[in-house]
All heavy atoms as a GROMACS GRO file, in nm:
protein
  449
    1MET      N    1   8.572  13.692  13.344
    1MET     CA    2   8.541  13.670  13.205
    1MET      C    3   8.666  13.598  13.136
    1MET      O    4   8.771  13.638  13.167
    1MET     CB    5   8.511  13.790  13.125
    1MET     CG    6   8.387  13.859  13.163
    1MET     SD    7   8.356  14.001  13.060
    1MET     CE    8   8.244  13.936  12.942
    2LYS      N    9   8.632  13.504  13.054
    2LYS     CA   10   8.737  13.432  12.985
    2LYS      C   11   8.776  13.509  12.859
    2LYS      O   12   8.683  13.550  12.777
    2LYS     CB   13   8.692  13.288  12.948
    2LYS     CG   14   8.802  13.206  12.888
    2LYS     CD   15   8.757  13.071  12.866
    2LYS     CE   16   8.859  12.991  12.794
    2LYS     NZ   17   8.814  12.859  12.762
    3ARG      N   18   8.903  13.526  12.835
    3ARG     CA   19   8.942  13.597  12.714
    3ARG      C   20   8.954  13.504  12.604
    3ARG      O   21   8.997  13.389  12.610
    3ARG     CB   22   9.080  13.664  12.740
    3ARG     CG   23   9.072  13.771  12.850
    3ARG     CD   24   9.205  13.841  12.861
    3ARG     NE   25   9.193  13.953  12.778
    3ARG     CZ   26   9.286  14.039  12.754
    3ARG    NH1   27   9.403  14.027  12.814
    3ARG    NH2   28   9.265  14.148  12.674
    4ILE      N   29   8.919  13.547  12.482
    4ILE     CA   30   8.929  13.467  12.367
    4ILE      C   31   9.067  13.489  12.307
    4ILE      O   32   9.120  13.598  12.280
    4ILE     CB   33   8.827  13.514  12.253
    4ILE    CG1   34   8.684  13.492  12.304
    4ILE    CG2   35   8.847  13.445  12.126
    4ILE    CD1   36   8.580  13.554  12.213
    5SER      N   37   9.137  13.374  12.288
    5SER     CA   38   9.272  13.388  12.228
    5SER      C   39   9.263  13.369  12.082
    5SER      O   40   9.206  13.276  12.027
    5SER     CB   41   9.360  13.276  12.293
    5SER     OG   42   9.380  13.165  12.212
    6VAL      N   43   9.330  13.460  12.013
    6VAL     CA   44   9.329  13.461  11.866
    6VAL      C   45   9.480  13.443  11.820
    6VAL      O   46   9.567  13.511  11.870
    6VAL     CB   47   9.282  13.592  11.814
    6VAL    CG1   48   9.286  13.593  11.653
    6VAL    CG2   49   9.136  13.619  11.858
    7ASN      N   50   9.497  13.344  11.732
    7ASN     CA   51   9.632  13.311  11.685
    7ASN      C   52   9.642  13.353  11.537
    7ASN      O   53   9.551  13.358  11.464
    7ASN     CB   54   9.657  13.158  11.698
    7ASN     CG   55   9.643  13.120  11.843
    7ASN    OD1   56   9.691  13.183  11.939
    7ASN    ND2   57   9.576  13.007  11.865
    8ALA      N   58   9.761  13.357  11.488
    8ALA     CA   59   9.788  13.378  11.351
    8ALA      C   60   9.756  13.251  11.270
    8ALA      O   61   9.796  13.138  11.324
    8ALA     CB   62   9.927  13.431  11.330
    9PRO      N   63   9.694  13.255  11.164
    9PRO     CA   64   9.665  13.129  11.085
    9PRO      C   65   9.796  13.073  11.022
    9PRO      O   66   9.887  13.155  10.996
    9PRO     CB   67   9.570  13.175  10.978
    9PRO     CG   68   9.594  13.318  10.963
    9PRO     CD   69   9.636  13.369  11.094
   10ASN      N   70   9.800  12.943  10.996
   10ASN     CA   71   9.919  12.894  10.934
   10ASN      C   72   9.910  12.930  10.782
   10ASN      O   73   9.806  12.973  10.737
   10ASN     CB   74   9.932  12.745  10.957
   10ASN     CG   75   9.821  12.664  10.906
   10ASN    OD1   76   9.735  12.716  10.836
   10ASN    ND2   77   9.823  12.534  10.942
   11GLN      N   78  10.014  12.912  10.717
   11GLN     CA   79  10.027  12.950  10.576
   11GLN      C   80   9.932  12.875  10.488
   11GLN      O   81   9.871  12.932  10.395
   11GLN     CB   82  10.167  12.931  10.527
   11GLN     CG   83  10.198  12.989  10.393
   11GLN     CD   84  10.341  12.981  10.353
   11GLN    OE1   85  10.423  12.919  10.421
   11GLN    NE2   86  10.378  13.043  10.237
   12THR      N   87   9.911  12.749  10.513
   12THR     CA   88   9.822  12.666  10.426
   12THR      C   89   9.677  12.714  10.438
   12THR      O   90   9.605  12.737  10.336
   12THR     CB   91   9.825  12.516  10.473
   12THR    OG1   92   9.962  12.473  10.468
   12THR    CG2   93   9.749  12.433  10.377
   13ALA      N   94   9.631  12.745  10.554
   13ALA     CA   95   9.489  12.792  10.574
   13ALA      C   96   9.480  12.930  10.508
   13ALA      O   97   9.376  12.963  10.448
   13ALA     CB   98   9.454  12.794  10.715
   14PHE      N   99   9.581  13.013  10.524
   14PHE     CA  100   9.574  13.146  10.467
   14PHE      C  101   9.562  13.139  10.311
   14PHE      O  102   9.486  13.208  10.247
   14PHE     CB  103   9.694  13.232  10.510
   14PHE     CG  104   9.694  13.369  10.444
   14PHE    CD1  105   9.614  13.466  10.493
   14PHE    CD2  106   9.782  13.398  10.338
   14PHE    CE1  107   9.603  13.595  10.444
   14PHE    CE2  108   9.783  13.525  10.287
   14PHE     CZ  109   9.690  13.621  10.335
   15LEU      N  110   9.642  13.053  10.253
   15LEU     CA  111   9.648  13.038  10.112
   15LEU      C  112   9.517  12.979  10.053
   15LEU      O  113   9.468  13.027   9.948
   15LEU     CB  114   9.766  12.952  10.060
   15LEU     CG  115   9.902  13.017  10.075
   15LEU    CD1  116  10.013  12.925  10.036
   15LEU    CD2  117   9.908  13.147   9.993
   16VAL      N  118   9.457  12.882  10.121
   16VAL     CA  119   9.328  12.818  10.080
   16VAL      C  120   9.220  12.931  10.089
   16VAL      O  121   9.146  12.942   9.997
   16VAL     CB  122   9.290  12.701  10.176
   16VAL    CG1  123   9.150  12.662  10.148
   16VAL    CG2  124   9.386  12.586  10.149
   17SER      N  125   9.227  13.011  10.194
   17SER     CA  126   9.128  13.114  10.209
   17SER      C  127   9.149  13.222  10.097
   17SER      O  128   9.053  13.265  10.030
   17SER     CB  129   9.146  13.182  10.338
   17SER     OG  130   9.062  13.304  10.349
   18LEU      N  131   9.266  13.256  10.062
   18LEU     CA  132   9.302  13.348   9.958
   18LEU      C  133   9.250  13.300   9.822
   18LEU      O  134   9.197  13.373   9.744
   18LEU     CB  135   9.448  13.379   9.957
   18LEU     CG  136   9.493  13.492   9.875
   18LEU    CD1  137   9.441  13.626   9.924
   18LEU    CD2  138   9.652  13.497   9.870
   19ILE      N  139   9.276  13.175   9.798
   19ILE     CA  140   9.232  13.119   9.666
   19ILE      C  141   9.084  13.112   9.656
   19ILE      O  142   9.030  13.150   9.552
   19ILE     CB  143   9.297  12.976   9.651
   19ILE    CG1  144   9.449  12.983   9.629
   19ILE    CG2  145   9.228  12.900   9.546
   19ILE    CD1  146   9.522  12.857   9.637
   20LEU      N  147   9.011  13.072   9.759
   20LEU     CA  148   8.864  13.074   9.752
   20LEU      C  149   8.808  13.212   9.735
   20LEU      O  150   8.716  13.233   9.650
   20LEU     CB  151   8.808  13.019   9.883
   20LEU     CG  152   8.822  12.865   9.902
   20LEU    CD1  153   8.775  12.814  10.039
   20LEU    CD2  154   8.738  12.795   9.788
   21VAL      N  155   8.862  13.312   9.804
   21VAL     CA  156   8.809  13.448   9.793
   21VAL      C  157   8.846  13.499   9.654
   21VAL      O  158   8.767  13.569   9.587
   21VAL     CB  159   8.866  13.545   9.903
   21VAL    CG1  160   8.840  13.685   9.880
   21VAL    CG2  161   8.810  13.492  10.038
   22GLY      N  162   8.966  13.465   9.602
   22GLY     CA  163   9.003  13.515   9.470
   22GLY      C  164   8.918  13.457   9.358
   22GLY      O  165   8.877  13.533   9.275
   23ILE      N  166   8.896  13.326   9.368
   23ILE     CA  167   8.806  13.268   9.268
   23ILE      C  168   8.664  13.325   9.274
   23ILE      O  169   8.598  13.344   9.171
   23ILE     CB  170   8.804  13.111   9.284
   23ILE    CG1  171   8.942  13.058   9.253
   23ILE    CG2  172   8.696  13.049   9.207
   23ILE    CD1  173   8.958  12.911   9.274
   24GLY      N  174   8.614  13.348   9.398
   24GLY     CA  175   8.485  13.404   9.415
   24GLY      C  176   8.479  13.550   9.357
   24GLY      O  177   8.377  13.578   9.289
   25LEU      N  178   8.578  13.618   9.379
   25LEU     CA  179   8.579  13.760   9.322
   25LEU      C  180   8.585  13.760   9.168
   25LEU      O  181   8.517  13.836   9.101
   25LEU     CB  182   8.693  13.840   9.379
   25LEU     CG  183   8.680  13.885   9.521
   25LEU    CD1  184   8.806  13.950   9.569
   25LEU    CD2  185   8.561  13.985   9.531
   26ILE      N  186   8.670  13.673   9.112
   26ILE     CA  187   8.681  13.661   8.967
   26ILE      C  188   8.556  13.612   8.910
   26ILE      O  189   8.515  13.665   8.807
   26ILE     CB  190   8.805  13.572   8.932
   26ILE    CG1  191   8.932  13.633   8.971
   26ILE    CG2  192   8.798  13.532   8.786
   26ILE    CD1  193   9.050  13.540   8.955
   27ASP      N  194   8.486  13.515   8.973
   27ASP     CA  195   8.359  13.468   8.922
   27ASP      C  196   8.246  13.573   8.934
   27ASP      O  197   8.156  13.578   8.853
   27ASP     CB  198   8.321  13.336   8.998
   27ASP     CG  199   8.205  13.262   8.933
   27ASP    OD1  200   8.194  13.279   8.812
   27ASP    OD2  201   8.140  13.190   8.998
   28ALA      N  202   8.255  13.658   9.034
   28ALA     CA  203   8.155  13.766   9.048
   28ALA      C  204   8.177  13.874   8.943
   28ALA      O  205   8.069  13.931   8.896
   28ALA     CB  206   8.161  13.826   9.189
   29VAL      N  207   8.292  13.899   8.907
   29VAL     CA  208   8.317  14.007   8.808
   29VAL      C  209   8.302  13.971   8.658
   29VAL      O  210   8.253  14.039   8.580
   29VAL     CB  211   8.458  14.067   8.835
   29VAL    CG1  212   8.497  14.170   8.731
   29VAL    CG2  213   8.466  14.132   8.971
   30THR      N  214   8.350  13.838   8.635
   30THR     CA  215   8.348  13.800   8.495
   30THR      C  216   8.247  13.681   8.484
   30THR      O  217   8.196  13.631   8.578
   30THR     CB  218   8.485  13.748   8.454
   30THR    OG1  219   8.526  13.633   8.526
   30THR    CG2  220   8.590  13.860   8.468
   31THR      N  221   8.225  13.638   8.364
   31THR     CA  222   8.144  13.520   8.340
   31THR      C  223   8.227  13.413   8.274
   31THR      O  224   8.167  13.322   8.217
   31THR     CB  225   8.029  13.560   8.240
   31THR    OG1  226   8.077  13.616   8.127
   31THR    CG2  227   7.932  13.657   8.307
   32VAL      N  228   8.356  13.420   8.284
   32VAL     CA  229   8.446  13.321   8.230
   32VAL      C  230   8.436  13.189   8.302
   32VAL      O  231   8.425  13.082   8.244
   32VAL     CB  232   8.589  13.371   8.220
   32VAL    CG1  233   8.684  13.266   8.172
   32VAL    CG2  234   8.600  13.490   8.131
   33ILE      N  235   8.443  13.198   8.434
   33ILE     CA  236   8.439  13.082   8.521
   33ILE      C  237   8.293  13.048   8.548
   33ILE      O  238   8.216  13.126   8.603
   33ILE     CB  239   8.516  13.105   8.651
   33ILE    CG1  240   8.659  13.147   8.625
   33ILE    CG2  241   8.508  12.984   8.740
   33ILE    CD1  242   8.740  13.182   8.749
   34VAL      N  243   8.258  12.922   8.520
   34VAL     CA  244   8.114  12.885   8.547
   34VAL      C  245   8.123  12.778   8.654
   34VAL      O  246   8.170  12.666   8.630
   34VAL     CB  247   8.050  12.827   8.416
   34VAL    CG1  248   7.908  12.777   8.452
   34VAL    CG2  249   8.051  12.931   8.311
   35LEU      N  250   8.083  12.811   8.775
   35LEU     CA  251   8.089  12.725   8.890
   35LEU      C  252   7.951  12.694   8.934
   35LEU      O  253   7.862  12.782   8.923
   35LEU     CB  254   8.172  12.784   9.002
   35LEU     CG  255   8.319  12.806   8.976
   35LEU    CD1  256   8.387  12.880   9.085
   35LEU    CD2  257   8.385  12.678   8.945
   36PRO      N  258   7.919  12.579   8.990
   36PRO     CA  259   7.788  12.544   9.040
   36PRO      C  260   7.754  12.612   9.177
   36PRO      O  261   7.640  12.596   9.222
   36PRO     CB  262   7.792  12.394   9.062
   36PRO     CG  263   7.931  12.361   9.082
   36PRO     CD  264   8.008  12.463   9.004
   37ILE      N  265   7.844  12.691   9.225
   37ILE     CA  266   7.818  12.764   9.355
   37ILE      C  267   7.832  12.909   9.330
   37ILE      O  268   7.911  12.957   9.251
   37ILE     CB  269   7.920  12.713   9.456
   37ILE    CG1  270   7.887  12.771   9.598
   37ILE    CG2  271   8.064  12.746   9.426
   37ILE    CD1  272   7.964  12.712   9.707
   38ALA      N  273   7.749  12.988   9.402
   38ALA     CA  274   7.739  13.131   9.384
   38ALA      C  275   7.870  13.189   9.436
   38ALA      O  276   7.938  13.144   9.531
   38ALA     CB  277   7.624  13.191   9.465
   39PRO      N  278   7.916  13.299   9.371
   39PRO     CA  279   8.048  13.362   9.410
   39PRO      C  280   8.038  13.409   9.555
   39PRO      O  281   8.141  13.413   9.625
   39PRO     CB  282   8.060  13.479   9.311
   39PRO     CG  283   7.972  13.454   9.207
   39PRO     CD  284   7.861  13.360   9.249
   40LEU      N  285   7.921  13.464   9.604
   40LEU     CA  286   7.909  13.503   9.734
   40LEU      C  287   7.944  13.402   9.835
   40LEU      O  288   8.011  13.419   9.940
   40LEU     CB  289   7.775  13.570   9.761
   40LEU     CG  290   7.749  13.615   9.903
   40LEU    CD1  291   7.837  13.740   9.929
   40LEU    CD2  292   7.602  13.649   9.916
   41TRP      N  293   7.900  13.276   9.805
   41TRP     CA  294   7.926  13.171   9.897
   41TRP      C  295   8.072  13.129   9.903
   41TRP      O  296   8.128  13.088  10.000
   41TRP     CB  297   7.849  13.045   9.858
   41TRP     CG  298   7.700  13.057   9.903
   41TRP    CD1  299   7.591  13.082   9.823
   41TRP    CD2  300   7.650  13.064  10.033
   41TRP    NE1  301   7.476  13.096   9.892
   41TRP    CE2  302   7.514  13.089  10.023
   41TRP    CE3  303   7.710  13.057  10.160
   41TRP    CZ2  304   7.428  13.091  10.137
   41TRP    CZ3  305   7.629  13.063  10.272
   41TRP    CH2  306   7.486  13.083  10.262
   42LEU      N  307   8.134  13.141   9.785
   42LEU     CA  308   8.284  13.112   9.778
   42LEU      C  309   8.360  13.210   9.864
   42LEU      O  310   8.447  13.171   9.946
   42LEU     CB  311   8.340  13.117   9.640
   42LEU     CG  312   8.317  12.993   9.550
   42LEU    CD1  313   8.368  13.021   9.410
   42LEU    CD2  314   8.387  12.873   9.614
   43ILE      N  315   8.327  13.339   9.855
   43ILE     CA  316   8.385  13.438   9.937
   43ILE      C  317   8.353  13.417  10.088
   43ILE      O  318   8.451  13.428  10.174
   43ILE     CB  319   8.346  13.579   9.897
   43ILE    CG1  320   8.390  13.603   9.748
   43ILE    CG2  321   8.393  13.691   9.986
   43ILE    CD1  322   8.335  13.725   9.682
   44ALA      N  323   8.237  13.382  10.120
   44ALA     CA  324   8.203  13.363  10.259
   44ALA      C  325   8.272  13.246  10.314
   44ALA      O  326   8.319  13.243  10.424
   44ALA     CB  327   8.040  13.336  10.271
   45ILE      N  328   8.278  13.130  10.238
   45ILE     CA  329   8.353  13.015  10.287
   45ILE      C  330   8.500  13.043  10.298
   45ILE      O  331   8.566  12.998  10.395
   45ILE     CB  332   8.333  12.895  10.182
   45ILE    CG1  333   8.187  12.849  10.192
   45ILE    CG2  334   8.430  12.780  10.217
   45ILE    CD1  335   8.151  12.752  10.081
   46GLY      N  336   8.558  13.131  10.212
   46GLY     CA  337   8.700  13.164  10.224
   46GLY      C  338   8.726  13.240  10.348
   46GLY      O  339   8.829  13.217  10.423
   47TYR      N  340   8.640  13.332  10.386
   47TYR     CA  341   8.658  13.408  10.514
   47TYR      C  342   8.631  13.329  10.632
   47TYR      O  343   8.687  13.347  10.741
   47TYR     CB  344   8.576  13.539  10.510
   47TYR     CG  345   8.630  13.653  10.428
   47TYR    CD1  346   8.564  13.707  10.323
   47TYR    CD2  347   8.765  13.688  10.449
   47TYR    CE1  348   8.614  13.808  10.244
   47TYR    CE2  349   8.822  13.789  10.370
   47TYR     CZ  350   8.752  13.855  10.276
   47TYR     OH  351   8.797  13.944  10.197
   48LEU      N  352   8.534  13.228  10.622
   48LEU     CA  353   8.509  13.134  10.727
   48LEU      C  354   8.631  13.047  10.755
   48LEU      O  355   8.669  13.033  10.877
   48LEU     CB  356   8.389  13.050  10.703
   48LEU     CG  357   8.342  12.953  10.812
   48LEU    CD1  358   8.296  13.037  10.928
   48LEU    CD2  359   8.231  12.867  10.759
   49VAL      N  360   8.699  13.002  10.655
   49VAL     CA  361   8.819  12.922  10.674
   49VAL      C  362   8.926  13.002  10.744
   49VAL      O  363   8.990  12.957  10.836
   49VAL     CB  364   8.870  12.869  10.538
   49VAL    CG1  365   9.016  12.821  10.548
   49VAL    CG2  366   8.774  12.766  10.483
   50LEU      N  367   8.937  13.131  10.705
   50LEU     CA  368   9.040  13.218  10.768
   50LEU      C  369   9.004  13.245  10.915
   50LEU      O  370   9.093  13.247  10.997
   50LEU     CB  371   9.048  13.347  10.689
   50LEU     CG  372   9.155  13.452  10.738
   50LEU    CD1  373   9.294  13.384  10.718
   50LEU    CD2  374   9.149  13.575  10.655
   51ALA      N  375   8.876  13.271  10.945
   51ALA     CA  376   8.836  13.292  11.081
   51ALA      C  377   8.859  13.169  11.170
   51ALA      O  378   8.907  13.176  11.283
   51ALA     CB  379   8.686  13.338  11.085
   52LEU      N  380   8.827  13.057  11.117
   52LEU     CA  381   8.845  12.922  11.194
   52LEU      C  382   8.996  12.905  11.216
   52LEU      O  383   9.034  12.851  11.320
   52LEU     CB  384   8.786  12.810  11.116
   52LEU     CG  385   8.631  12.796  11.121
   52LEU    CD1  386   8.589  12.686  11.030
   52LEU    CD2  387   8.582  12.786  11.259
   53ALA      N  388   9.077  12.942  11.120
   53ALA     CA  389   9.218  12.918  11.134
   53ALA      C  390   9.278  13.018  11.243
   53ALA      O  391   9.371  12.984  11.312
   53ALA     CB  392   9.296  12.949  11.003
   54CYS      N  393   9.217  13.133  11.254
   54CYS     CA  394   9.266  13.229  11.356
   54CYS      C  395   9.224  13.180  11.497
   54CYS      O  396   9.294  13.209  11.594
   54CYS     CB  397   9.211  13.367  11.330
   54CYS     SG  398   9.288  13.447  11.189
   55TYR      N  399   9.106  13.124  11.508
   55TYR     CA  400   9.060  13.087  11.643
   55TYR      C  401   9.108  12.950  11.684
   55TYR      O  402   9.090  12.904  11.803
   55TYR     CB  403   8.908  13.091  11.649
   55TYR     CG  404   8.859  13.235  11.658
   55TYR    CD1  405   8.790  13.291  11.561
   55TYR    CD2  406   8.900  13.316  11.769
   55TYR    CE1  407   8.750  13.423  11.570
   55TYR    CE2  408   8.853  13.441  11.780
   55TYR     CZ  409   8.777  13.496  11.680
   55TYR     OH  410   8.738  13.626  11.683
   56SER      N  411   9.164  12.869  11.589
   56SER     CA  412   9.205  12.732  11.627
   56SER      C  413   9.359  12.729  11.628
   56SER      O  414   9.431  12.803  11.559
   56SER     CB  415   9.155  12.635  11.516
   56SER     OG  416   9.204  12.508  11.536
   57ARG      N  417   9.416  12.640  11.714
   57ARG     CA  418   9.553  12.631  11.728
   57ARG      C  419   9.613  12.525  11.627
   57ARG      O  420   9.723  12.545  11.587
   57ARG     CB  421   9.592  12.590  11.868
   57ARG     CG  422   9.575  12.697  11.968
   57ARG     CD  423   9.614  12.658  12.101
   57ARG     NE  424   9.584  12.756  12.199
   57ARG     CZ  425   9.614  12.752  12.324
   57ARG    NH1  426   9.682  12.652  12.371
   57ARG    NH2  427   9.582  12.848  12.406
   58ARG      N  428   9.534  12.435  11.595
   58ARG     CA  429   9.584  12.321  11.506
   58ARG      C  430   9.541  12.330  11.367
   58ARG      O  431   9.570  12.245  11.289
   58ARG     CB  432   9.536  12.188  11.568
   58ARG     CG  433   9.600  12.155  11.701
   58ARG     CD  434   9.545  12.033  11.754
   58ARG     NE  435   9.413  12.060  11.812
   58ARG     CZ  436   9.323  11.972  11.824
   58ARG    NH1  437   9.339  11.849  11.792
   58ARG    NH2  438   9.202  12.007  11.870
   59PHE      N  439   9.466  12.430  11.323
   59PHE     CA  440   9.414  12.437  11.190
   59PHE      C  441   9.501  12.505  11.097
   59PHE      O  442   9.559  12.601  11.113
   59PHE     CB  443   9.278  12.510  11.197
   59PHE     CG  444   9.203  12.512  11.064
   59PHE    CD1  445   9.184  12.386  10.997
   59PHE    CD2  446   9.156  12.623  11.011
   59PHE    CE1  447   9.109  12.385  10.878
   59PHE    CE2  448   9.086  12.624  10.893
   59PHE     CZ  449   9.075  12.501  10.828
   0.00000   0.00000   0.00000
């Protein structure tokens, strides 16, 4: 069986993910930020960016 190699994400990908998840959480809790995308999708995209950065070497 081939092992899946997982790497630490670079700082840029981590910060982008953190910002997306943070904005999604703030938008879910308050009504101050009005975005055309649902907060759940922002959080999901943030975690997807983080997961892709962990599985990719160049991301």
